Structure formats: C-alpha cells, structure tokens
All heavy atoms as an XYZ file, in Angstrom:
830
protein
N      -3.897      3.607     11.637
C      -3.602      2.232     11.286
C      -4.032      1.948      9.853
O      -4.955      2.557      9.340
C      -4.343      1.278     12.231
C      -3.771      1.229     13.636
S      -2.039      0.789     13.671
C      -2.125     -0.900     14.093
N      -3.368      0.999      9.272
C      -3.665      0.625      7.891
C      -4.969     -0.158      7.825
O      -5.297     -0.931      8.715
C      -2.522     -0.212      7.327
N      -5.681      0.060      6.742
C      -6.950     -0.628      6.490
C      -6.644     -1.937      5.769
O      -5.894     -1.959      4.800
C      -7.832      0.266      5.624
C      -9.126     -0.346      5.175
C      -9.893      0.643      4.311
C     -11.184      0.094      3.773
N     -12.094     -0.437      4.753
N      -7.203     -3.039      6.241
C      -7.031     -4.323      5.567
C      -8.026     -4.419      4.417
O      -9.227     -4.264      4.628
C      -7.239     -5.483      6.543
C      -6.109     -5.602      7.527
O      -4.947     -5.584      7.148
N      -6.434     -5.696      8.797
N      -7.509     -4.660      3.223
C      -8.365     -4.769      2.046
C      -8.498     -6.220      1.606
O      -7.560     -7.005      1.733
C      -7.791     -3.957      0.889
C      -7.683     -2.453      1.078
C      -7.096     -1.798     -0.174
C      -9.031     -1.849      1.406
N      -9.669     -6.521      1.061
C      -9.934     -7.832      0.469
C     -10.433     -7.607     -0.947
O     -10.687     -6.467     -1.358
C     -11.013     -8.594      1.257
O     -12.267     -7.912      1.109
C     -10.659     -8.712      2.736
N     -10.617     -8.699     -1.677
C     -11.116     -8.569     -3.045
C     -12.508     -7.938     -3.067
O     -12.908     -7.358     -4.063
C     -11.123     -9.920     -3.756
C     -12.027    -10.943     -3.145
C     -11.926    -12.266     -3.859
C     -12.774    -13.301     -3.142
N     -12.554    -14.628     -3.673
N     -13.227     -7.996     -1.938
C     -14.576     -7.433     -1.877
C     -14.597     -5.908     -1.833
O     -15.557     -5.291     -2.275
C     -15.331     -7.996     -0.677
C     -15.544     -9.484     -0.781
O     -15.685    -10.035     -1.870
N     -15.544    -10.158      0.352
N     -13.558     -5.298     -1.271
C     -13.574     -3.841     -1.150
C     -12.390     -3.145     -1.837
O     -12.338     -1.930     -1.893
C     -13.642     -3.417      0.320
C     -12.490     -3.926      1.174
O     -11.591     -4.613      0.650
O     -12.496     -3.644      2.385
N     -11.458     -3.910     -2.380
C     -10.246     -3.347     -2.963
C     -10.555     -2.317     -4.051
O     -10.118     -1.174     -3.969
C      -9.367     -4.473     -3.530
C      -8.029     -4.006     -4.013
C      -6.958     -3.928     -3.144
C      -7.826     -3.644     -5.333
C      -5.712     -3.497     -3.575
C      -6.589     -3.216     -5.779
C      -5.529     -3.143     -4.890
N     -11.297     -2.707     -5.066
C     -11.568     -1.796     -6.191
C     -12.327     -0.554     -5.754
O     -12.064      0.541     -6.253
C     -12.310     -2.520     -7.317
C     -11.400     -3.463     -8.068
O     -10.193     -3.257     -8.141
N     -11.967     -4.520     -8.609
N     -13.244     -0.721     -4.834
C     -14.002      0.431     -4.348
C     -13.080      1.438     -3.662
O     -13.160      2.632     -3.927
C     -15.105     -0.028     -3.387
C     -15.996      1.113     -2.959
O     -16.489      1.848     -3.843
O     -16.199      1.288     -1.743
N     -12.195      0.961     -2.817
C     -11.267      1.855     -2.108
C     -10.306      2.515     -3.089
O     -10.067      3.715     -3.030
C     -10.500      1.087     -1.002
C      -9.381      1.935     -0.424
C     -11.452      0.642      0.092
N      -9.761      1.742     -4.013
C      -8.774      2.258     -4.965
C      -9.386      3.309     -5.894
O      -8.776      4.332     -6.167
C      -8.167      1.107     -5.809
C      -7.423      0.123     -4.917
C      -7.261      1.640     -6.911
C      -6.309      0.702     -4.109
N     -10.585      3.061     -6.368
C     -11.173      3.955     -7.369
C     -12.085      5.033     -6.796
O     -12.250      6.080     -7.412
C     -11.961      3.162     -8.429
O     -12.984      2.400     -7.786
C     -11.054      2.240     -9.207
N     -12.667      4.815     -5.630
C     -13.679      5.744     -5.136
C     -13.293      6.517     -3.883
O     -14.108      7.276     -3.362
C     -14.989      4.993     -4.866
C     -15.576      4.426     -6.133
O     -15.430      4.986     -7.205
N     -16.237      3.281     -6.014
N     -12.069      6.339     -3.404
C     -11.700      7.038     -2.169
C     -11.487      8.526     -2.393
O     -11.596      9.314     -1.466
C     -10.442      6.421     -1.566
O      -9.330      6.715     -2.376
N     -11.149      8.913     -3.634
C     -10.867     10.313     -3.915
C      -9.519     10.758     -3.367
O      -9.204     11.949     -3.368
N      -8.745      9.817     -2.876
C      -7.433     10.112     -2.291
C      -6.413      9.136     -2.859
O      -6.769      8.055     -3.329
C      -7.473      9.898     -0.777
C      -8.519     10.684     -0.057
C      -8.560     10.274      1.397
C      -9.714     10.959      2.107
N      -9.811     10.560      3.514
N      -5.137      9.491     -2.783
C      -4.119      8.490     -3.110
C      -4.237      7.312     -2.133
O      -4.635      7.492     -0.974
C      -2.795      9.224     -2.905
C      -3.142     10.671     -2.998
C      -4.541     10.787     -2.466
N      -3.898      6.130     -2.603
C      -3.981      4.924     -1.775
C      -2.652      4.188     -1.843
O      -2.201      3.820     -2.929
C      -5.115      3.993     -2.255
C      -5.213      2.768     -1.355
C      -6.454      4.723     -2.318
N      -2.023      3.985     -0.691
C      -0.814      3.173     -0.598
C      -1.252      1.789     -0.142
O      -1.924      1.655      0.879
C       0.163      3.772      0.403
C       1.470      3.005      0.627
C       2.611      3.971      0.904
C       1.360      1.988      1.750
N      -0.875      0.767     -0.918
C      -1.234     -0.609     -0.567
C       0.032     -1.420     -0.347
O       0.873     -1.522     -1.240
C      -2.098     -1.268     -1.658
C      -2.474     -2.689     -1.251
C      -3.353     -0.453     -1.943
N       0.145     -1.991      0.834
C       1.258     -2.863      1.210
C       0.790     -4.307      1.034
O      -0.095     -4.768      1.749
C       1.642     -2.581      2.662
C       2.655     -3.547      3.242
O       3.341     -4.240      2.462
O       2.762     -3.604      4.489
N       1.369     -5.013      0.053
C       1.089     -6.436     -0.129
C       2.085     -7.193      0.742
O       3.298     -7.044      0.568
C       1.260     -6.821     -1.603
C       0.158     -6.301     -2.491
C       0.217     -5.022     -3.003
C      -0.925     -7.095     -2.812
C      -0.786     -4.525     -3.831
C      -1.939     -6.613     -3.641
C      -1.872     -5.337     -4.147
N       1.597     -8.014      1.660
C       2.426     -8.615      2.691
C       1.943    -10.017      3.042
O       0.897    -10.462      2.578
C       2.396     -7.741      3.941
C       1.063     -7.805      4.628
C      -0.104     -7.214      4.226
C       0.741     -8.549      5.792
N      -1.128     -7.534      5.080
C      -0.632     -8.362      6.056
C       1.486     -9.356      6.646
C      -1.273     -8.952      7.133
C       0.837     -9.942      7.727
C      -0.522     -9.726      7.956
N       2.708    -10.696      3.920
C       2.301    -11.974      4.506
C       2.896    -12.065      5.911
O       3.963    -11.513      6.182
C       2.787    -13.141      3.654
N       2.214    -12.767      6.783
C       2.629    -12.864      8.183
C       3.992    -13.541      8.345
O       4.753    -13.214      9.255
C       1.573    -13.611      8.991
N       4.326    -14.466      7.472
C       5.581    -15.221      7.570
C       6.782    -14.477      6.999
O       7.911    -14.941      7.095
C       5.434    -16.565      6.852
C       4.876    -16.435      5.463
C       3.574    -16.599      5.089
C       5.588    -16.098      4.270
N       3.425    -16.388      3.743
C       4.650    -16.075      3.208
C       6.919    -15.810      3.972
C       5.008    -15.775      1.903
C       7.270    -15.512      2.667
C       6.316    -15.510      1.653
N       6.567    -13.324      6.410
C       7.604    -12.579      5.686
C       8.335    -11.618      6.631
O       7.742    -10.653      7.120
C       6.927    -11.827      4.539
S       7.940    -10.580      3.741
N       9.624    -11.892      6.878
C      10.427    -11.033      7.748
C      10.496     -9.593      7.284
O      10.248     -8.668      8.070
N      10.846     -9.338      6.008
C      10.876     -7.948      5.540
C       9.512     -7.252      5.653
O       9.452     -6.046      5.893
C      11.324     -8.075      4.088
C      12.122     -9.348      4.058
C      11.417    -10.262      5.022
N       8.434     -8.015      5.508
C       7.095     -7.423      5.659
C       6.903     -6.917      7.082
O       6.336     -5.844      7.301
C       6.011     -8.447      5.330
S       6.038     -9.046      3.631
N       7.384     -7.682      8.049
C       7.281     -7.263      9.458
C       8.128     -6.018      9.706
O       7.778     -5.178     10.531
C       7.674     -8.409     10.381
C       6.637     -9.526     10.401
C       6.858    -10.517     11.529
N       8.155    -11.182     11.471
C       8.407    -12.316     10.824
N       7.432    -12.908     10.158
N       9.612    -12.841     10.851
N       9.245     -5.885      8.982
C      10.072     -4.685      9.102
C       9.357     -3.463      8.534
O       9.546     -2.344      9.016
C      11.393     -4.876      8.351
C      12.326     -5.879      8.981
S      13.760     -6.276      7.943
C      14.386     -4.681      7.508
N       8.533     -3.675      7.518
C       7.827     -2.576      6.861
C       6.610     -2.106      7.662
O       6.221     -0.944      7.570
C       7.407     -2.992      5.443
C       6.749     -1.940      4.580
C       7.659     -0.723      4.388
C       6.371     -2.530      3.224
N       6.028     -2.981      8.464
C       4.800     -2.645      9.189
C       4.894     -1.362      9.999
O       4.008     -0.502      9.891
C       4.347     -3.835     10.069
O       4.016     -4.923      9.200
C       3.137     -3.474     10.915
N       5.942     -1.140     10.812
C       5.981      0.125     11.561
C       6.107      1.350     10.652
O       5.602      2.428     10.977
C       7.189     -0.015     12.482
C       7.903     -1.250     12.087
C       7.022     -2.039     11.181
N       6.761      1.195      9.514
C       6.880      2.307      8.562
C       5.505      2.654      8.010
O       5.128      3.830      7.948
C       7.864      1.949      7.420
C       9.282      1.808      7.972
C       7.806      2.987      6.307
C      10.288      1.247      6.982
N       4.748      1.637      7.637
C       3.398      1.850      7.105
C       2.520      2.506      8.175
O       1.757      3.438      7.883
C       2.795      0.518      6.596
C       1.319      0.665      6.271
C       3.569      0.025      5.375
N       2.640      2.049      9.422
C       1.861      2.648     10.509
C       2.239      4.118     10.720
O       1.361      4.962     10.937
C       2.055      1.862     11.807
C       1.381      0.494     11.766
O       0.505      0.272     10.906
O       1.749     -0.364     12.602
N       3.537      4.438     10.641
C       3.977      5.831     10.783
C       3.433      6.697      9.643
O       3.019      7.832      9.868
C       5.495      5.907     10.804
C       6.125      5.389     12.075
C       7.640      5.368     12.006
O       8.231      6.135     11.214
O       8.240      4.570     12.751
N       3.444      6.157      8.424
C       2.901      6.900      7.281
C       1.417      7.179      7.476
O       0.935      8.261      7.148
C       3.136      6.132      5.980
C       4.587      6.022      5.528
C       4.713      4.994      4.410
C       5.125      7.368      5.079
N       0.709      6.203      8.017
C      -0.725      6.370      8.276
C      -0.965      7.524      9.245
O      -1.852      8.357      9.028
C      -1.295      5.068      8.834
O      -2.657      5.189      9.104
N      -0.159      7.596     10.291
C      -0.285      8.688     11.262
C       0.130     10.019     10.653
O      -0.512     11.044     10.867
C       0.553      8.389     12.498
C       0.019      7.257     13.330
C       0.946      6.944     14.480
C       0.498      5.676     15.189
N       1.515      5.185     16.110
N       1.223     10.003      9.896
C       1.773     11.231      9.332
C       0.830     11.878      8.313
O       0.665     13.092      8.297
C       3.115     10.927      8.669
C       3.842     12.139      8.149
C       5.221     11.795      7.608
O       5.906     10.924      8.182
O       5.613     12.407      6.596
N       0.237     11.069      7.458
C      -0.589     11.621      6.384
C      -2.077     11.654      6.726
O      -2.856     12.289      6.017
C      -0.345     10.863      5.075
C       0.991     11.176      4.484
C       2.086     10.360      4.705
C       1.180     12.335      3.738
C       3.327     10.659      4.182
C       2.415     12.657      3.209
C       3.500     11.815      3.435
N      -2.471     10.989      7.795
C      -3.846     11.062      8.275
C      -4.890     10.825      7.211
O      -4.837      9.832      6.479
N      -5.810     11.769      7.096
C      -6.934     11.630      6.176
C      -6.610     12.007      4.736
O      -7.471     11.905      3.869
C      -8.112     12.475      6.658
C      -8.723     11.934      7.947
O      -8.583     10.720      8.201
O      -9.327     12.721      8.690
N      -5.383     12.446      4.463
C      -5.024     12.847      3.098
C      -4.773     11.658      2.179
O      -4.846     11.780      0.954
C      -3.768     13.722      3.106
C      -4.021     15.064      3.773
O      -5.187     15.506      3.807
O      -3.045     15.664      4.270
N      -4.441     10.511      2.775
C      -4.075      9.320      2.018
C      -4.703      8.106      2.688
O      -4.785      8.048      3.912
C      -2.536      9.144      1.997
C      -2.127      7.873      1.274
C      -1.870     10.346      1.356
N      -5.131      7.138      1.898
C      -5.589      5.866      2.445
C      -4.373      4.942      2.494
O      -3.695      4.748      1.486
C      -6.695      5.235      1.576
C      -7.071      3.854      2.102
C      -7.914      6.146      1.504
N      -4.084      4.413      3.665
C      -3.001      3.457      3.838
C      -3.660      2.103      4.071
O      -4.470      1.947      4.982
C      -2.099      3.823      5.037
C      -1.563      5.252      4.912
C      -0.981      2.803      5.188
C      -0.554      5.482      3.816
N      -3.294      1.129      3.219
C      -3.975     -0.163      3.276
C      -2.988     -1.310      3.153
O      -1.854     -1.137      2.703
C      -5.010     -0.238      2.157
N      -3.442     -2.492      3.546
C      -2.634     -3.702      3.472
C      -3.459     -4.806      2.818
O      -4.669     -4.867      3.017
C      -2.202     -4.155      4.871
C      -1.306     -3.150      5.576
C      -0.944     -3.581      6.966
C       0.138     -4.591      7.062
N       1.486     -4.172      6.770
N      -2.765     -5.661      2.061
C      -3.398     -6.848      1.479
C      -2.538     -8.048      1.863
O      -1.349     -8.097      1.523
C      -3.506     -6.744     -0.060
C      -3.963     -8.066     -0.661
C      -4.462     -5.627     -0.461
N      -3.136     -8.994      2.566
C      -2.450    -10.230      2.928
C      -2.472    -11.143      1.706
O      -3.535    -11.603      1.294
C      -3.148    -10.885      4.122
C      -2.431    -12.121      4.603
O      -1.895    -12.900      3.821
N      -2.437    -12.313      5.906
N      -1.304    -11.385      1.120
C      -1.244    -12.144     -0.140
C      -1.631    -13.603      0.039
O      -2.052    -14.251     -0.926
C       0.136    -12.032     -0.828
C       0.427    -10.588     -1.207
C       1.247    -12.601      0.045
N      -1.504    -14.145      1.245
C      -1.919    -15.524      1.485
C      -3.437    -15.651      1.472
O      -3.974    -16.679      1.074
C      -1.370    -16.040      2.816
C       0.130    -16.276      2.777
O       0.666    -16.531      1.669
O       0.770    -16.200      3.841
N      -4.130    -14.612      1.905
C      -5.590    -14.627      1.947
C      -6.208    -14.076      0.668
O      -7.355    -14.375      0.356
C      -6.073    -13.817      3.149
C      -5.640    -14.408      4.476
C      -5.948    -13.511      5.654
O      -6.517    -12.410      5.464
O      -5.609    -13.915      6.782
N      -5.476    -13.229     -0.044
C      -5.994    -12.560     -1.240
C      -5.089    -12.842     -2.438
O      -4.535    -11.926     -3.058
C      -6.123    -11.059     -0.986
C      -7.046    -10.708      0.168
C      -8.499    -11.119     -0.065
O      -8.929    -11.199     -1.230
O      -9.199    -11.348      0.935
N      -4.949    -14.103     -2.756
C      -4.070    -14.539     -3.848
C      -4.462    -13.894     -5.171
O      -3.605    -13.468     -5.948
C      -4.081    -16.082     -3.956
C      -3.495    -16.697     -2.684
C      -3.302    -16.555     -5.180
C      -3.733    -18.186     -2.551
N      -5.752    -13.792     -5.427
C      -6.226    -13.210     -6.696
C      -5.792    -11.762     -6.854
O      -5.423    -11.330     -7.945
C      -7.748    -13.326     -6.798
C      -8.235    -14.757     -6.868
C      -9.727    -14.880     -6.597
O     -10.443    -13.846     -6.583
O     -10.171    -16.015     -6.400
N      -5.841    -10.987     -5.776
C      -5.412     -9.586     -5.841
C      -3.918     -9.500     -6.117
O      -3.471     -8.685     -6.929
C      -5.730     -8.847     -4.543
C      -7.154     -8.371     -4.348
C      -7.325     -7.755     -2.972
C      -7.542     -7.382     -5.422
N      -3.148    -10.325     -5.437
C      -1.700    -10.328     -5.655
C      -1.394    -10.668     -7.110
O      -0.564    -10.010     -7.751
C      -1.022    -11.315     -4.710
N      -2.063    -11.653     -7.651
C      -1.850    -12.046     -9.046
C      -2.280    -10.934     -9.991
O      -1.597    -10.652    -10.977
C      -2.597    -13.336     -9.359
C      -1.990    -14.542     -8.687
C      -2.819    -15.804     -8.883
O      -4.006    -15.757     -9.192
N      -2.180    -16.946     -8.688
N      -3.403    -10.308     -9.710
C      -3.936     -9.261    -10.590
C      -2.965     -8.083    -10.707
O      -2.908     -7.432    -11.754
C      -5.288     -8.770    -10.073
N      -2.194     -7.832     -9.652
C      -1.258     -6.702     -9.666
C       0.190     -7.144     -9.833
O       1.114     -6.353     -9.635
C      -1.464     -5.826     -8.425
C      -2.747     -5.052     -8.564
C      -3.936     -5.556     -8.057
C      -2.787     -3.873     -9.301
C      -5.133     -4.880     -8.250
C      -3.967     -3.199     -9.495
C      -5.134     -3.704     -8.971
O      -6.325     -3.040     -9.173
N       0.388     -8.385    -10.244
C       1.722     -8.873    -10.572
C       2.673     -8.938     -9.397
O       3.887     -8.810     -9.575
N       2.134     -9.143     -8.207
C       2.983     -9.221     -7.018
C       3.669    -10.581     -7.006
O       3.039    -11.606     -6.807
C       2.159     -9.002     -5.728
C       3.019     -9.204     -4.498
C       1.530     -7.618     -5.736
N       4.982    -10.566     -7.243
C       5.771    -11.791     -7.295
C       6.652    -11.929     -6.046
O       7.041    -13.024     -5.688
C       6.656    -11.798     -8.542
C       5.892    -11.674     -9.838
S       4.878    -13.097    -10.187
C       6.130    -14.238    -10.713
N       7.004    -10.816     -5.437
C       7.828    -10.796     -4.227
C       7.170     -9.851     -3.238
O       6.528     -8.878     -3.631
C       9.231    -10.291     -4.544
O       9.887    -11.154     -5.431
N       7.370    -10.153     -1.957
C       6.809     -9.282     -0.927
C       7.915     -8.873      0.030
O       8.899     -9.593      0.157
C       5.633     -9.950     -0.182
C       6.036    -11.316      0.355
C       4.421    -10.031     -1.063
C       4.999    -11.988      1.212
N       7.760     -7.721      0.636
C       6.659     -6.784      0.480
C       6.728     -6.041     -0.851
O       7.799     -5.739     -1.352
C       6.848     -5.808      1.639
C       8.318     -5.823      1.910
C       8.769     -7.228      1.595
N       5.560     -5.798     -1.391
C       5.406     -4.926     -2.548
C       4.468     -3.803     -2.133
O       3.411     -4.063     -1.558
C       4.815     -5.679     -3.760
O       5.778     -6.618     -4.235
C       4.449     -4.724     -4.890
N       4.876     -2.585     -2.396
C       4.039     -1.422     -2.076
C       3.658     -0.751     -3.388
O       4.517     -0.392     -4.188
C       4.781     -0.423     -1.158
C       3.944      0.838     -0.949
C       5.115     -1.071      0.175
N       2.343     -0.617     -3.593
C       1.831      0.044     -4.792
C       1.041      1.270     -4.338
O       0.209      1.181     -3.434
C       0.934     -0.891     -5.624
C       1.727     -2.145     -6.049
C       0.382     -0.160     -6.848
C       0.903     -3.181     -6.798
N       1.324      2.396     -4.975
C       0.582      3.623     -4.682
C      -0.298      3.931     -5.882
O       0.169      3.961     -7.023
C       1.532      4.792     -4.365
C       2.388      4.440     -3.146
C       0.740      6.082     -4.125
C       3.433      5.472     -2.779
N      -1.576      4.131     -5.600
C      -2.577      4.423     -6.615
C      -3.064      5.857     -6.476
O      -3.132      6.393     -5.370
C      -3.806      3.518     -6.436
C      -3.551      2.051     -6.605
C      -3.071      1.289     -5.547
C      -3.806      1.420     -7.811
C      -2.855     -0.079     -5.692
C      -3.596      0.063     -7.966
C      -3.118     -0.693     -6.907
N      -3.415      6.457     -7.597
C      -4.110      7.744     -7.591
C      -5.157      7.675     -8.688
O      -4.854      7.296     -9.821
C      -3.160      8.910     -7.848
C      -3.877     10.252     -7.761
C      -2.934     11.411     -7.908
C      -3.722     12.708     -7.757
N      -2.871     13.870     -7.950
N      -6.378      8.006     -8.343
C      -7.500      7.951     -9.289
C      -7.610      6.569     -9.932
O      -7.890      6.434    -11.112
C      -7.356      9.029    -10.362
C      -7.318     10.424     -9.770
O      -8.022     10.667     -8.769
O      -6.578     11.272    -10.300
N      -7.322      5.526     -9.142
C      -7.446      4.159     -9.623
C      -6.281      3.657    -10.456
O      -6.289      2.517    -10.899
N      -5.276      4.494    -10.668
C      -4.127      4.109    -11.494
C      -2.875      3.969    -10.641
O      -2.672      4.719     -9.681
C      -3.868      5.165    -12.554
C      -5.023      5.375    -13.478
C      -4.709      6.530    -14.338
N      -4.847      6.150    -15.734
C      -4.911      7.000    -16.712
N      -4.784      8.290    -16.465
N      -5.070      6.593    -17.947
N      -2.005      3.049    -11.038
C      -0.738      2.863    -10.335
C       0.194      4.027    -10.683
O       0.432      4.306    -11.850
C      -0.082      1.526    -10.733
C      -0.948      0.355    -10.273
C       1.326      1.431    -10.149
C      -0.482     -0.996    -10.773
N       0.704      4.694     -9.640
C       1.661      5.779     -9.849
C       3.046      5.435     -9.312
O       4.020      6.112     -9.638
C       1.169      7.121     -9.255
C      -0.068      7.611     -9.983
C       0.905      7.008     -7.767
N       3.131      4.399     -8.490
C       4.428      3.945     -7.994
C       4.295      2.493     -7.562
O       3.249      2.076     -7.068
C       4.905      4.791     -6.814
C       6.345      4.474     -6.440
O       7.246      4.839     -7.221
O       6.567      3.851     -5.385
N       5.379      1.751     -7.775
C       5.409      0.339     -7.425
C       6.818      0.018     -6.951
O       7.771      0.250     -7.683
C       5.037     -0.494     -8.658
C       4.927     -1.967     -8.370
O       5.453     -2.471     -7.385
N       4.249     -2.664     -9.249
N       6.962     -0.455     -5.717
C       8.285     -0.805     -5.214
C       8.244     -2.161     -4.524
O       7.257     -2.521     -3.900
C       8.806      0.274     -4.262
O       7.979      0.371     -3.132
N       9.339     -2.889     -4.667
C       9.462     -4.215     -4.070
C      10.559     -4.174     -3.022
O      11.626     -3.593     -3.251
C       9.787     -5.276     -5.145
C       9.964     -6.652     -4.508
C       8.696     -5.315     -6.206
N      10.294     -4.786     -1.883
C      11.262     -4.792     -0.792
C      11.013     -3.634      0.151
O      10.129     -2.807     -0.070
N      11.788     -3.598      1.204
C      11.645     -2.535      2.202
C      12.499     -1.351      1.783
O      13.676     -1.492      1.478
C      12.083     -3.031      3.598
C      11.957     -1.912      4.617
C      11.265     -4.237      4.021
N      11.887     -0.199      1.751
C      12.612      1.044      1.477
C      12.501      1.931      2.720
O      11.617      1.745      3.541
C      11.983      1.765      0.282
C      11.995      0.905     -0.966
C      12.483      1.668     -2.118
N      12.531      0.830     -3.308
C      12.491      1.294     -4.518
N      12.378      2.593     -4.727
N      12.573      0.493     -5.545
N      13.361      2.928      2.826
C      13.259      3.825      3.983
C      11.941      4.596      3.962
O      11.362      4.846      2.898
C      14.440      4.777      3.815
C      15.266      4.258      2.698
C      14.462      3.259      1.948
N      11.509      4.979      5.136
C      10.249      5.714      5.261
C      10.226      6.939      4.360
O       9.203      7.243      3.737
C      10.024      6.120      6.716
C       8.765      6.928      6.919
C       8.662      7.418      8.346
C       7.634      8.512      8.441
N       7.707      9.212      9.713
N      11.352      7.648      4.266
C      11.359      8.886      3.475
C      11.055      8.616      2.004
O      10.504      9.480      1.324
C      12.666      9.664      3.655
C      13.870      9.015      3.060
N      14.206      9.119      1.734
C      14.822      8.246      3.632
C      15.309      8.433      1.499
N      15.705      7.894      2.639
N      11.382      7.440      1.495
C      11.052      7.117      0.102
C       9.533      7.147     -0.101
O       9.034      7.796     -1.023
C      11.602      5.734     -0.288
C      11.096      5.284     -1.636
C      11.728      5.688     -2.803
C       9.953      4.501     -1.749
C      11.245      5.310     -4.048
C       9.461      4.116     -2.983
C      10.112      4.519     -4.125
O       9.625      4.147     -5.356
N       8.823      6.445      0.770
C       7.359      6.396      0.650
C       6.749      7.768      0.915
O       5.827      8.190      0.214
C       6.775      5.363      1.619
C       7.343      3.985      1.448
C       8.182      3.437      2.407
C       7.063      3.211      0.321
C       8.724      2.168      2.260
C       7.600      1.939      0.163
C       8.428      1.427      1.137
O       8.967      0.173      0.994
N       7.280      8.471      1.915
C       6.743      9.793      2.257
C       6.920     10.766      1.097
O       5.982     11.510      0.758
C       7.420     10.322      3.515
N       8.087     10.780      0.476
C       8.324     11.678     -0.663
C       7.429     11.317     -1.848
O       6.908     12.195     -2.527
C       9.794     11.639     -1.084
C      10.714     12.345     -0.117
C      10.360     13.822      0.078
O      10.115     14.521     -0.930
O      10.321     14.261      1.241
N       7.258     10.030     -2.082
C       6.389      9.599     -3.181
C       4.962     10.050     -2.929
O       4.288     10.568     -3.834
C       6.462      8.068     -3.366
O       7.827      7.695     -3.568
C       5.627      7.619     -4.538
N       4.490      9.883     -1.710
C       3.131     10.317     -1.364
C       3.005     11.839     -1.529
O       2.028     12.328     -2.098
C       2.759      9.884      0.068
C       2.598      8.361      0.128
C       1.485     10.581      0.523
C       2.502      7.815      1.542
N       3.990     12.574     -1.042
C       3.955     14.042     -1.186
C       3.898     14.446     -2.653
O       3.157     15.373     -3.019
C       5.158     14.683     -0.494
C       5.093     14.646      1.001
C       6.363     15.201      1.628
C       6.355     15.028      3.121
N       7.633     15.426      3.737
N       4.663     13.773     -3.485
C       4.637     14.063     -4.930
C       3.258     13.768     -5.519
O       2.765     14.539     -6.348
C       5.705     13.273     -5.667
C       7.100     13.769     -5.384
O       7.295     14.915     -4.997
N       8.078     12.899     -5.567
N       2.659     12.684     -5.106
C       1.328     12.329     -5.610
C       0.287     13.348     -5.134
O      -0.621     13.707     -5.873
C       0.941     10.892     -5.168
C      -0.501     10.590     -5.470
C       1.855      9.867     -5.826
N       0.468     13.826     -3.924
C      -0.454     14.838     -3.392
C      -0.224     16.216     -4.001
O      -1.049     17.109     -3.866
C      -0.312     14.940     -1.862
C      -0.841     13.778     -1.042
C      -0.403     13.908      0.408
C      -2.360     13.700     -1.148
N       0.928     16.372     -4.653
C       1.252     17.662     -5.254
C       1.820     18.642     -4.259
O       1.791     19.847     -4.481
N       2.334     18.114     -3.152
C       2.879     18.998     -2.096
C       4.312     19.381     -2.406
O       5.020     18.755     -3.127
C       2.810     18.299     -0.750
C-alpha cells in the first residue's frame, strides 16, 4: 500500500529513503484520482521494497502541492536522490509508470 506523506515527513522520505519515490498527488473528490488508486496500489505490490510508493492529499497538504507546482490532479512525480526525474499529469496506463520506475532503477 502507498504511504501517506505530509509536510512533516515528505522531505525526509524523498531525500533519505535511498530509493526512488513515486508520489501521487490526489484528492478524495477527484474522479481520475480514484481511477489511479488501484494502479498505484498495483505498483506498490509489484515493486515492493525497491521503490517507495506514496500519496499526498492536496486538500490536506496545500503547501506541498504548491511547492511542487501541482496545478491539476492527479499528478504523479517520481523522485530519485531527492530530485524530480519524471512528472506526469492525469491518469496514464500502469505500464507507463512501471517503465519509468524500471528506467529509474536502471533495470
């Protein structure tokens, strides 16, 4: 399952996990976000401990959404070593995220 991040632990997870981190910026009222949830859950199972899969509720963490320029949701940002390596807006097929993660892992 995806880890819920807040402004209190976001930077620590992004910079100190030692793993790539996929962050799904979402909101409960967002239909496309609900469509993305099972994809994010599948990615979490598929990649296990190799990648941190996380979610940020933009209604609760407005500052984080603003800090990363999230203007539309869902927005998925993939970080490696604290840096953004991919940023996508809207729902994409699972294979898009999986291939991006594999590329970041060097697989």
